[in-house]
N, C-alpha and C positions, 0 to 999 in steps of 0.2 A: 476461673482461674487462681493454682494455688501459685502466686509470684509470691516470693518469701525475705525477699528484699534486698539491698542494692549487693552486688558479687563485688560490683567494681566499677572506678571511672577511671576513664582516661581525656588527659589534658593533652595539649598542643599546644606549646610554651616557647617565648622566645629564647630563654637563659636558661640554659639545660646544667650549666653549674650550679646557679643560684639557688633551681626548683630543689636539684638534687641537695643542697646543704639545707633549704627550708624543711624537707620531708623528713630529712634524718634529724631537726631539732623538732619538729612537730611531735617528732615518738614512734616513729613508724620503723617497722625493718625492715631494712636493702634484702630484695630478692636476688635483682640483679641488675647490673646497669654497666653501659655504655656512650659512647658518643651519641647514637641515634635513640637510646631509649632506655628507662628503668623504670624498675617494680618495685612498689613498696608494700606492705601488708598491715593489717590491724594486730592483734592478739587471733581475734577469729576468724581472720586469712583473709576479709575483704581485702580488695587492691585497688591501689593507685598507682598508675603506668603515666609515665610521662613520655614524650616523643617531639622532635622539634615541630611547631606550627606547619613547616612546608611539606611535612612528610606526607608521600601521595597517599600511605596506606589508613591514613583517617580519614573519615568524616568528614563533607563538610562544616563548616564554622559557621554559628545562628551569631557569631559578632565579629568583631575586628580584635585583633591582639589575641593574648593568651587567656583561654580560655577550656573550659570540659567540651569534649566533642561529641565524645559517646559513656552513656549508662549502660552497663551490664545489669539485669535485674538475674535473681537466681529463681530458678523451678523447682519446686518440690520433686518432681519425680518426668519418667518420661512420658507417662500418660499424659499429665499437666501438661508438658511439653508441645505432646499432637493436640490437645486440647483448643492450646495457644495457638499453633500454627492454624486449625481452622479456623480458630473466630477473627485471624488476621485476612484469611484469604474470604471469608462472608462478605466481612464489610470493606471487601476492595483493596486491601492496604497492602502496597506493593512488598515485597520480604524476598531476603535471600536466605541461604542456610550452608553453613560449609562446617565440619569440623565440630558438629552438634549443637553449633549458636543459629539462631535467627536472629536474623540482623533487620531492620526498617528506620524509619525517621518517623518522629512524632509531627503535628499539625506546624509544631514551631521552626520545623526543619530538625532537630536536636536530631544524633543518631544514639537508635537503642537499639540495646542486644539481651537477647534471651536464652539462657542456658541452665544446664542442672546445675544448681547451687553448688559451691564450691568449698561454702565456710564450714569451720569446725566447733564445736559447741566447747566452750571453754569454762572454767568453773573459778572464777573469780566473785570476789563480793566487795560491796564498798564500806566502809568504817559504821560501827555501828553507833548508831546516836542516842545519848541520855535526853529523852524528852520526859513529861509530865505525863505520869500514869506508866513509860514502858523506858524501863532503865534496862539499854540491852549491853552496855562498856562497864562493867564492874571492877577493880581493881586495876584496871587497866586505863594507860595514856591514850589519846586520841591518835590519828595516824596523821604525817605533814607528809607531802611530796617535796621530793625536790625538783622531777619533772615531770610531763604526763608520758602513758603508754597505751594510745587508743585502744579500746577494748572492741569497737565496732564501728563501721561505716552505718551510720545510720539513716539520712536524710539529704534530702537535694534540693534546691531551690532554684526556681527560672521565674524570670522573666519573659512574658511571653505577649505576644500583637492582638492575641486574641483569647480572652479565655474560654465562651461557648467550649467551640470545637476540641481545644485541648480538655479539657474535661470529660466532655462527650466519649473522646478518644480512649484516655486512661481508665474512668468510668466501664462504658459502653463494652468498647473491645478487650482491654485490657484486665476488666473486671475490679480497679481500685474499689474501695468504701471513702465514701465522704466521710469526714469526721470534723470539722466547721468549716464556715465560710465567713468571708467578707462580701457581703450580697455585690453582686457587679465589679468588684475589685482582685477576690483572690479565692484558692479553696484549696486547705488541707484535709488532702490524700493519703489512707493507709493502702498496704497490698493486700493486707489481709483484716478475716472481719473481727479477730481479735491479736491486740498488739500494741505496739507504741502511735503513740498518738496519729503521728502522720511521717511517714517515706516522702512524702512529697507536698511540695507547695509551691503551684504556681500562683503568678500576681501577674494581672493586665496592666501592661505599659499604657501609656498613652498618647505618645509618639510612632505605634503600631513596630517596633521594632521589638530584638529578642536577643537575651545576653541570661547568662550566670547570675545568680544572689551569691550563694553559696553553696558549700557542701561541708556536713554539720558529723562529728566522729562523737560517739559516746563512749564518757568515762566513768570509771567505780563513783563517782563520787563529789561533792562539792567542793571538799578540798583537795581530790584533784585537779579540778579545772582552776584552783587558786596557783598550786604546784607549776602545773603546765603553765598558765598564764605569766605565771613569774620567771618561769626557766625561759620562754620566747622573748620576755622583754631583754632579760639577761644577754641573749644571741644579738639583740638589736633589731630584729622584728617587728612591726609599729603592727600595736593594736587599735583595733575603730573603735570599740564599744564594748565593753564590759570590765569587770564582771556584771552581771546585772539577772534577771529573774524576766520570765514570761509569765504574762497570764494567760494565755491562753498555752495549753498543753505542760503549764505550772514548771516546764524545765529552767534549769539556770542556766547561763552559759556564757559565754567571751569567745567574741567576734576578732579573728585576725586578718591583716589585708598579706593576700596570696598572690607571692610572684606565679604563681601557675593562671591564675584565674580567679576573678570575683576575692570574694573572702572564703573563711574557711574558722569552721566554730568547734568548740570543746562544748559537749553538753551534758546535763545527769538529772537523774529524776524527774524524769517526763511523764506522763501521762499514761496509764495504759488500758487502753478501752478493749470491750468486747460489742456484740451485737446489739446490748443492749441499752450502748450510747446513742443519746440524741443529740444528731448534729443542731448547733450552736450559730444563726447570725450574728456578727460581730462589728462594731461599728471598727473601721481600719483609724485607728486615732493613735498618737502615742502611747497615751496610755495604756493600749491592749497590746502595742508594740511590747512594753517593758513597764512590770509595776518599781520598779528601782533597776538604775542602770550608774556605771561609771565612765566617763568621756574619756577616751585614750588610753585607759588602762590603770595599771596599777605599776611608781617604778620599781624597780628591783633591787634597788638599793636603798632609798626611803621607804621603801612599803608604804607610801602614800600615794593618792591621785597624781597623777603626771599632770604638770602645770604647763 
């Protein structure tokens, strides 16, 4: 199935005003807002939608409190949407269809939707870097960002009660591809044979619970990660961990506590893989989470690690 990526994430939240302020500070463009719903988008049209968590139109929550209630995946064509419909039916997955969107739940109970992708192509480039043997920026100072403007909603991470049925659902029913795994603990999955290292990361919990871990937004480059993280600090939001760099996927990151639920991440310079990529078995260890990382973020005034 030609699923192209995450088109939208819908949250059920406890404080609409606080979440509206946060998403604006995060760098998303507001599309519409009211007391009962608000929608924001990245540069490529990926959307974040927030509603009060008691809204009866929301899918059932997988955990208490504010959290993601539905992930909408974009599909490349009507033919592929029809193929996805047949796969759901053939595998006994109950689904509904309304206004061109198929909806179901995954084995962990998370609401899913599938529609023709509404993302748009955007022409943005990261800052050229002067590396040994490749001087890409000549007679020009580098870029410094005063805040981030996320380009795309790149991946989501969920804690699931049982890894095996979740992996089987996403790979066998929806057609996702394995990139890497923590054997018995987690899988990194991408929705296309060729693309970013992962669009979905599933971690098995030891207590049988399910929850949102984080949702991640791609920015232009490492410098925009710093600009975005410092802006978030100036606005008073709390960094969980970052900046830092992942050994698995190679991406730079900055994680922030998200009032909409879970964490939220800026990332850049992620591995791009094809069908030639050989999935790796990696130990679930601190050093495989981060090559290096700053605990608690950077203070926006002193430009030093927060103490």
